[in-house]
N, C-alpha and C positions, 0 to 999 in steps of 0.2 A: 839592651845593654846601655848603661849610662855613658854619656859622652865624656864626663869628667874622668872616670877611671880607665876607660878603654881608648881614649884619644891617642894614647902613646902608640897604638898599633898603626895609626895613619902616618906616623913619622918614620916607620921602618919601611923604606922604599926599595931596599936592596933585594932584587929578585933572585939573587944567588942563594937565598936561604931556603930554597925548595927542599933541600935535604932535611933541614931541621923541621920544616912544617910537615913533611911526610912522616917523619918519625913521631911527631906529636899526634897526627891523625891515626897512626897505626898503634898508638900506645893503648895499654889496658887501663890506664888511669883516665878517669872522666875529665879531670881538670886539665890535663894536657890536651885532650881532644878539643875541649872548649876554647882553650887559648889558640890552638892551631886554626880552628874555624874562624875565630875573630880576626886573626891575621889574614886569612884568605878573603874574607869579606872586605876588610880594610884595603887590601891590594886591589880587589875588583872595583871598589868605589873610587880608587885613585886612577883607574884606567890601566892598571898593570895586567899583563897576561897571566891568567890563572887557569886556563883551560887544561894544561897538562895535569893538574891536580884532580881532575874529575873522577878518575877511578878510586882515588883515596877518599874523596868526599862521599861518594855514593855508598861506600861500605858502611858509613856511620848513620845511614838512614834507619837502621834497626834500633837505634838507641831509645831508651825509655825516658830520657831527660827531655823536658819540653823545651828548655832554652837551647840546647844543642840541636834538637830536631828542627826548630825554627830556622836556625842558621843554615842547616843543611838544605832545607826546603827552599830557602831564599836563593841559595847557590844554584840549585837544580832548575828553578824557574828561569834564571838568566842564561844558563848554558846548555840546557837540554836540547835546544834546537841544533846546536853545533855538534853535540855528542848524542845523537839519537840512539845509536845502538847501546851505548853504555847506560843511557837513561831508562831503557826498557828493563834493566836489572832491578829498578826500584818499584816497579808496578805492583808486585805482590805485596810489598810492604805497605803501599798506599791502600790496597784493598783490606789488609789487616787492620790498618788504622781506622778504616771506615766502621769497624765494629768495636772500636775502643770505648770504654766506659766514659771517658772524658769527652764532653760535647765539643770542646774547643779543638781537640786533636782530630775529631771526626771532620769538623768543618775545615780545619787546616789541610788535612790530607786531600779532601775534595777540591779545595781551592788551588792547591799546588798541582794536583793531577790534571785539572782542567786548564791550567796555565801552560802545560807542556805542549808546545806547538809541534806535535809529532803526529803525522797523519795515521801512522800504524796503530795508534792506541785510541782512536776516536770512538770505536765501538766500546772499548773498556770504559772510557770516560762517560759515555751515555748510560751504561749499566750502573755506574756509581751514582750518577745524577738521579736516575729513576729510583734507586734504592734510598737515597737521601730525601727524596720528595716525601716519603712517609716516615721520616725520622720524628722521634718524640720532641726533639729540641727545635724551637723556631730558629735558633741561630744556625743550625745545620741546614734547615730548609731554605733559609735566606742565602746561604752559600751555594746551594743547589740552583737557586734562581739566577745568581750571578754567573754560575758555571755554564748555564745554558747560552749566555751571550758569547762566552769564549769559544764554546764548541761551534756555535753557529758561524762565527767569523772564519773558522777553518774551512768550511765547505758550505756556503750559503745556499747554493742551488739544490744540493741533495738533502740537506738536513733542515731546510726551512719548515716543511710541513710537520716533521716530527718534533722540532723544537716548539712550534706553535701549540701542538697538543699538550706538551709538558707545561707550557705557560698557562694553558687553560685549566689544568689541574691545580696549579699554584694559585690561580685567581679565586678558587673556591675556598681557600684557607681563610680562617677568621682571625688570624694573628696579624696585627698591624705591621710588625716588623717584616713579616713575609710578604704582605700585600705591597709594600713600597718597592721591594726588590722585584716582585713579580711584574709590576707595572713598568718598572725600568727595563726589564727584559722584553716586555711587550713593545715598548717604544723602539727598542733596538732591532728586534727580530721581525715583527709584523705590525707596524704602526697603523695600518689601515684595515686590519682584520677585526672590524667592530663586532662581528658575531660573538666574539669572546667576551665583549664588554656588556652586551645587552643584559644578560642575567645578573651581573654583579654591579651594574651602574649605581643603583640606589645604595647598595652596601658600601661601595667606595665613597659615596658622598657622606654617609653616616660615620664611617671610620676615619675620615680624612683628618679631623682635628686630633685624633689619637696617634697618628703615624709620626715617625721621626721626621725631622725637618727636610732632609733630602728626599725621603719618600714622598712627602707632601709636594715637593717640586715636580717629581716625576708623575705623580697622579694628576696634578693640575695641568701639566703639559699634555697628558693624554686626554683629559676631560675637555680642554680647550678645543682640540681637534675634533673630538666626538661631538661637542656642542655645535660647532660650525657645520658639521656634516649632517646633523639630525634635527636641529631646531631651526625654527623660522627666524628670520632676521628681526631683531628688536628695534630696528631703526626706521621702520616704514612709517609709523604714525607717531614718531617721537618728536617732540618740539620743546624748546626751552621756554620757560616762563621766567624771564629775567626782569628785574626791576630796573627802572630808569636810573641812569647814573646820578642825576641830580634830583631824584624823587624826594619830595618833601616828607618829613617825618609825620606831620599831621595828616597828610593825605594817606600815608601808609596805614596809620591807625584807623582812619575812617573807612578805608576800602577793604580791610581784612578783619576777620573775626579775631577776638582777643585770644582765643585758644590756638589759632593757627600759628605754626612755627615758621619763622623767617630766618634764614641762614645767613651767616656772614659772607658767604661766597656770592651773594647777590641773586641766588636762585630760590624760588619757592617750590616746595614739594607739590607737584600736581597729582592728578589721579594716576595711580599705579597702573602701568601698562599690563594688559592681560597677556601673560605668557603661559606656555605649557607648564604643567605642574612639575615635571621633571626638570625643565629649564629653570623654574623658580627654585626648586630644591638645590640645584647646582649652585646658584648664586648665593642662596642663604647658607649653604654649607661652607663656602669659601670665605664669606665675609668676616667671620670671627678671626681668621688668620691675619687680617690686616693689623692686629694688635701685637703680633709676635715681634720678637727682637731680631730675628734673622732677616736681613735685608733681602736675601734671595727669595724667601717665601713671600715677603710683602710685594716685591716686584712681580712675582708670578701671579699673585692675586690681582694686582693692578692690570697686568696684561690680559688676564682672563676676563675681567669686567670691562676692559676697554673694547674687546672684540665681541662680547656676548651680552653685556648689560645695556639697558637704555641709557642714552646720553645723560639725561638728568640724574638718574640714579648713580651713574659713575661719578658725576661732578660732586654729588653730596657725600659719597662714601670714601672715595679713593684719593681725593686731592690731598687731604691732610696727611694720611700715611705716606704718600709718595714724597711730599715735601719733608717729612721727618727723616727720610733716608739721606737727604742732602746734609744733614748734621752729623752723619756718621764719618767714618774714615774717608780720606780723599778718594781712594779707589772706588768705594761704594758710591760716593757722591757723583763720581764721573759716570758710572753706569746709570744712576738715577737721572742725571741730567740728560743723558742720551735719550731716555724714554720721554722725559719732559719735552725735549725739543721736537720729537716726532708728534707727540700729542698736541703741543701748542700750535703746530703747523695746521692741524685739522680742527682743533677746538680751542682757539686762543681765549675764548670768553671765560673759561673755567679758572684761569689763572689771573684774571684781571685784578683781583683784590690781593694778590700775593706778589706784587712786584718787588717788594723789599727782600723777599727770599732769594732773589736772583741778582741783587746788587753785589758788586765785586769789591773784595777786600784786597789790600796790597799783599797780604800773606797767602792768598790763593795761588796754587800752582798754575802754570801757563795753560794747561789743557782744561782746567776748570774755568779759568777766565774766558777763554775763547768760546766755550759752550754757553756760558752765561750771557756773553755778548749776543750770540745767535738767538737765544731765547728772548732776551729783551727786545731785539729787533722784530721778532715775530709777534710779541705781545703789544706792539705799538698800535694804538688806535687814536681816534680824534680826541678822546678824553685823556689818554695816558701819554701821548707823544711828548708833551712838554716836560714831564717828569723824566722821561727816558733820555731826551736830548740833554737835559741838565746833567744827568749822570755821565753821558758821553763826553760832554765838555770838560768834566772833571778827569775822566780817564785819559784824555789826550795830553794831560799834563803830567802823567806818571813819568818820573825820570828813569833813564837807563832801561827803558823797555820799548824799544823801537818796534819790535814785532807786534806787541800788544797794541801800541798806538796805531799802527797801520791797520790792524784788524778793527779797531774802533772806528777809524775813518771809513772803512768799507761798510761797517754796520750802520754808520750814520747815513751813508749813501743809500743803503737798502731802505731805511726808514723814509728818507726823503722821496725816493722813487715811488713808494706806495702811498704816501700822503703828500700831495703836491703843495698843500698850504704851508709846509715848513721848508720848502726848497730854498727860498731866499735866505732864511735863517741859517740853514746848514751851509750854504755857499759862503756866507759871511764868516762863519766859524772856520771853514776850510781856507779861506783867503788869509785869515790871521795865522794859520799854521804855515802857509807858504812863505810868509815873511819872517817867521821865527823858528821854524822847525829845521830838522836835519835834512840831508838830501833825500833819504829814503822816504821820510814822512812827506816832504814836499812833492815828491814824485807820486806817491799814493794819493795825495790830495788833488793833484792835477787830474789824475785818472778818474777820480770820483766826480770832480767838477765837469769833466768831459761828458761823463754819462748823464749828469743832471741837465746839462745844457741841451742835450738832444731832445728833451721833453718840451722846452719852451725857450728857444734862443732869442726871440724878439725882446723878451723882458730882461735880458742879461747881456746887452751889447757892451756895457762897460767891462764886464768880466772878460769878454773875448779880447778886448784891447789890453787889459792888464796881463792876460796870458801871453800875448805877443811881446810885451815889454820884458817879461821874465825869461824869454827863450834863451837869451845869451848867458844867463846865470845858471840855468838848469843843465845838469850833466847826465842825468839818468836817461838811458835810451828810450825807455817806454814813455817817460814824461815828455821828452822832446818830440817823439812821434805823435803824442796826443795833442800837443800844442800846434804842431804843423798841420795836423788833420783839422783842428778847430778853426785855424785861420783860413785854410782853403775851403772848408765846408761852409763856413758862415762869413765869407768875404763880403757877401751882399749886405750883411748886417753891420759891417764896420762903418764908421762915419764917412759919408760920401762928399762932404763939403771940401772943395778945393783938392779933391783926389787924395784925401787923407787915408781912405781905406786901401787904395791901391798902393800908396807909399808904405803903409804898415806891412802889407803882404810882401812887397818887394824887399823891404828891409829884412823881414824874416827869412826870405829865400836867400838873401845875401849872407846872413849868419850861417845858414845851413851849408851854403856853397863854400864858405871859407875853410871848413874842415870836413869837406864831403868825403874824402878818402878815408878818414879815421872814424866816420860815423858808423853806427850799427846798420845792418841791412834794413831793419824796420824803419829807421829814420830816413834812409836813402829813398825807399819807396814812397814815403810820405812827401819827401822833398820833390820827387818827380810829379806826384799828383798836384802839389801846390804850384809848381811851375806851369803845368798845363792849365789849371784853372786861372792862374794869373794871366796867361797868354790870351785866354778867351775874354777876360775882363778888359785887358788893354786894347784888344782889337776894336772895341767900340768907343775908345776915347779919342778926343780931338787933339790931344797933346802928342804931336808926332815925335818930338824930341824925347819925351819920357818913354814913349812907346818903343823907340829904337834902343834906348838904354836897357829897358826891361827885356827886350828880345835878345839882346846880347848876353844878358845874364842867364836867360833860359837856355840859350845854345851852349853856354859854358857848362851848365849843369848837365845837359844831355851828353856833351862830349866826355865829361868825367864818368858818367854812368855807362857810356858805350864800352869803355875798357875796364870796367869794374870786375873784380874776381867772382862776384856772385852771378850765377846764371839768371836768377830772377830779376836782378837789377838790370843786367844787359838786355834781356828780352823786353822788359818794360820800357827801357830807353829807346830801343828800335821801334817799338810800337808807337810811342809818342812822336818820334821824329818823322816817321812816315806819314802820320796824320797831320801834324802841324805844318810841315814844310813841303807838302806835296803840291806841285804846280797845277794840279788838275782841279783846284777849287774845292777841296773837301772840307774846308773850314766851315762852310755853311752847314754841311752835314754834321760836322762835329758839334756845332751849336745846337742842332736839333736833337742829337743823341747823347748830349753831354751827361744828362741824368742817368742814362743807362750805362754809360761807360765809366763815369767817375762818381756816380752816386752810390747805389746800393752795393756795387761790386767793390768799391774801394773804401766804404765806410768801415771804420774800425769798430768791431763788435767787442764791447767790454762788458763782461758779466760780473755783477756784484753779488751773485748768489753764493752762499756759504757752502763749503765742501761738507759741512756737518749734516746738512739737511737734504742736499740734492740727491734724489733717488733713494734715500734711506728708508722712506716710508714703505717701500715695496717689501721690506723684510719684517718678520715678526719681532715685536718689541722684546728686548732683553736677550735675544739670541746672539751668538757670535757673529753671524752674518750681518746683523743689524749694527753691531758695534764697529765691525771692519768695513761696512758698506760694500761687501763683496760676498757672493755666494760661496759658502764653504762646503766641503764634502759632507754628504749626509743631510743637507738642509732640505726640508720639505715645506713648501708654502702652505698656507692655510687653505682648506677647501672652501668653496663658496657656499653660502646659505642655500638650503633646498627651498623650492617654492612652497612646500607644505611640510609641517612638522610630523614626525612619526607619531601616530595617534597614541593617546594615553592608554586606551584599552589594549592596543597591540603591545605596548611596553609592559603592561600588566601580565599579558600572556607570556611574554618572554621572561619576565622576572619571576613568574610563579613556578618556574622549573625547580624541582626539589634539589636545591644545591646541597643541603646538609646530607642528603642520602649519598651524594657522590663523594662527599669528603671522606667517609669511611675512616680509615686509619688516621687521616689527618685531622678531621674535625673532632671526633670523640677523644682522641688521645692528646692532640696538641692543644687545641683551643680550650679544652676543659681543664687540663692539668698544667699547661706550660705557657699560655698565651695571654691575649688581651682580656680574657674573661676571668682574670685573677680576682677582681673584686667580687664577682659572683661566687667564685670558689671559696674565698674567705667568708663571704656572707653566709653560705650554707653551713660552714663550721660554726659561726656564731649562733645560727638558729638551732643547731644541734646542741650546743652548750646551754642555750636558754631552755630547751626542752628538758635536758638532764637536770638543770637546776629546779625546774618546776616539779619534776617527778620526785626529786629528793625532798622538796618542801612538802609535798602531799604525804610522803611516807612518814616524815617526822610528825605531821599533824595527826595522822591516824594512830601513831604510837602513843602520843600524848593522850588522846581520847581513851585508848584502851587502859592506860595506867589509871586515869581518873575513874573509869568504871570499876576497875579492880579495887581501888581504895574504897569506893562506895559499898561494894559487896562485903569487904572486910568489916567496915563499920557496922553494917546491918547484922552481920554474923555475930559480932561481939555483943550487940544489943540484945539479941534473942537468946543466945547461948552463953550466958555469963559464967556458967560453971563448967567450962570445957576443961579437958585434961591437958596437962602440960605437953604431953606427947603429940597431941593434935596441933598445938601451937608450933611445935618444932617442925612438923610436916608442912604447915603453911609457910613458915619461914624458908624451908628448903625449896618449896615451889616458887616463892618469890625470887630466891637466888638463881634458880634455873631460868626464870623468865629474864632476869637481868643479864645472865650469861648469854641467852639467845639474842638480846638486844645488842650486846657488845659484839657478838659475831656478825650481826647484820651491819653494824657500823664499820667493822673491819672489811667486810665484803664491799661496802660502798666506797671505802677509801681505796681498795685495790682497783675497783672499776675506774675511779678518777685517775689513779696513777697510770692505768693502761691508756686512757684517753689522752693524757698529757704526752705519753711516749709516742702515740700515733701522731699527734700534732707535731712533735719534734721531728719525727721521721718525714712527715710531709714538708716541713720547712727545709730540712736538709735536701729533700728531693727537688724543691723549687730553687734552692741556692746553687748557682753554677760553680763547678769546681775550679780551683786555681792552679792545680798541678796535675801531673800525670797520675799521682796516687789517689787524688780525690775523685771519686767516680759519681756519675749520675745514677741514682738508685732506680732500678728497673722494677716495675710492678711484677708480681709473680704470675699474673695472668697473661702478660705479654710474652710472646714467643720470640726467641732470638733468631733474627734473620740468618739465612744460610749465606755462606761466603762463596763467591764465584772467583776462583783463582785461575790465572793464566800463566802457564809455564813458558817463559821466553828464553830460558837458558838451561 
């Protein structure tokens, strides 16, 4: 129904009109029933209670109108589980519709009947599915394949084996529409029962390009698991042959043959790895699908080649199609970037020459920007790091995008932590942000600097001093805690001339003690650690006056922490006090064990790893679990490669099973008349027409020769018998007229044969054309027997 004309029914929200609707459903007028059903569906879509109308709706299931029947079936699917007893009244009608001449009605009846989640009719549904497995229409057989999934979900334990047998029969079908649905049912019902796949593996590879797009995704999903379980790993002897980044062009020309192809990705095609022939067949059958416009199919091919193809082959074939997805809609680009991030984590070299595809635009949505940041940080190498950091310095200037700038700062920290040569440059950029950025950006910059200083604090003494100076201006708790930690951890690296280092640490502790009660718990704990390390440092100084002042400050902080509301802060303060001010001389022991007590145990662990990549590689690319970074219901990990591949000879034995003999009613009836062999079907018709044309041409040629011979005989006759009687001439003319009459009769017979052939062709075209209404029927051959109907009387 069109939304423009029927949208008015959604505005009628008054549930008190049940009386009017029931009258319309009980009416003898078809239009009144249709209007009533539209109102019922509109109310159900709006969340209104329409279950009381179930008895009135179910009576209209016997209608012959396709539009009304669809609405009734739609209602039954949604409410049959709540009204199971009333739903049983429609079973007989479903079974009658399974014998309807219209293929769409047959499929619709099976789809609705299998959607009824009623345990009492499971057996009836199975009978209907088995019947439709041998239907002439591939559309009906596809509905039967999808119905197997619905029946299986009702009782997986008891119906699993029977459903697997039905799927095995469907896999023998030669129609691509049916094969896609059959493999989808295989993935849902018995995804590890590979004995059903062995005989049809090569057929699925050959028919893959002819299947519909979603059928291709289901088949490749199954073939991926099959390949991992039966083929040997292609990565054992695989190696990249990558050109040097600064390789000279002249050297390249001198070292390679002129006919050898060199790719823009920086990889040279080496010797093709020896794979099992079926393994190679799988890769070659899926490669053409990289050119399709459906991004889901392209991603599925990329996933399959990522897990089954040699690394070099994957880099040469799949990188460009994968990057093409990034130019699609934002949603598609996000899924593609998810796959790129996981691939770049394991094989960053293949994207080295495609950095510009991941540069960020101001118009990109936030989720795309963050993923591109992650990918750029993964692709950073000694050759590309300067280009990437240049981009990052541009991104930190984006106005009104604090979250994105914070993520950029973290990405910069990840790059610097992996490439130590750029640490100083990154710290300089972050220090500029600290003096100019907002509070959140300053806090993020301090956290990253804290992480980078842990790698080499000796070369960054001035940075530590600058952090101490900024402590009074920073208000973000995490940033203040990081500064306190850096001052206490690297107090020995502060300038030691005239006690400047001790003075800087003492002044930082004074700032923290001033508002200690208002500080965050994380800052309080770091203040206690700083006070303890400062006490150990002061204990070795000769300046008694300064030592006494600092001790008083430390005791003041400990007294504030002693009565703090936080359990952790109070416990830490008691622990520090008992060690520092114990009269039994434990200070010497504290000096010896200070690294164990205040070192690794108190070191703030700051992780710069991105949430987009962490633990995401454990899931299969493109799956919902991979996108959510969490295992979802029904997720199955990929099996490991076997030590040896299933022998090619053994696969030949498995594949040599006479599949066509098992097809029977399916193969001969469906694939020849109604399925993917339509080209052959029409090809045979063309051959027959050509043969008829040749026969007609031969007959005409023979007739012309006979006429010429007759004319020669007549000429000879008149040459020898010049004085024939006029009566004999009249007899000769009569014979000629009789011969011409016979020729005309022959021509009329030929024309009648041609008309009969054209009528047969028209009948076949009507047979191949699906009907669009309940009155248009699929023409059944006279040789086909009408299947018997099994009825179940429930009332």
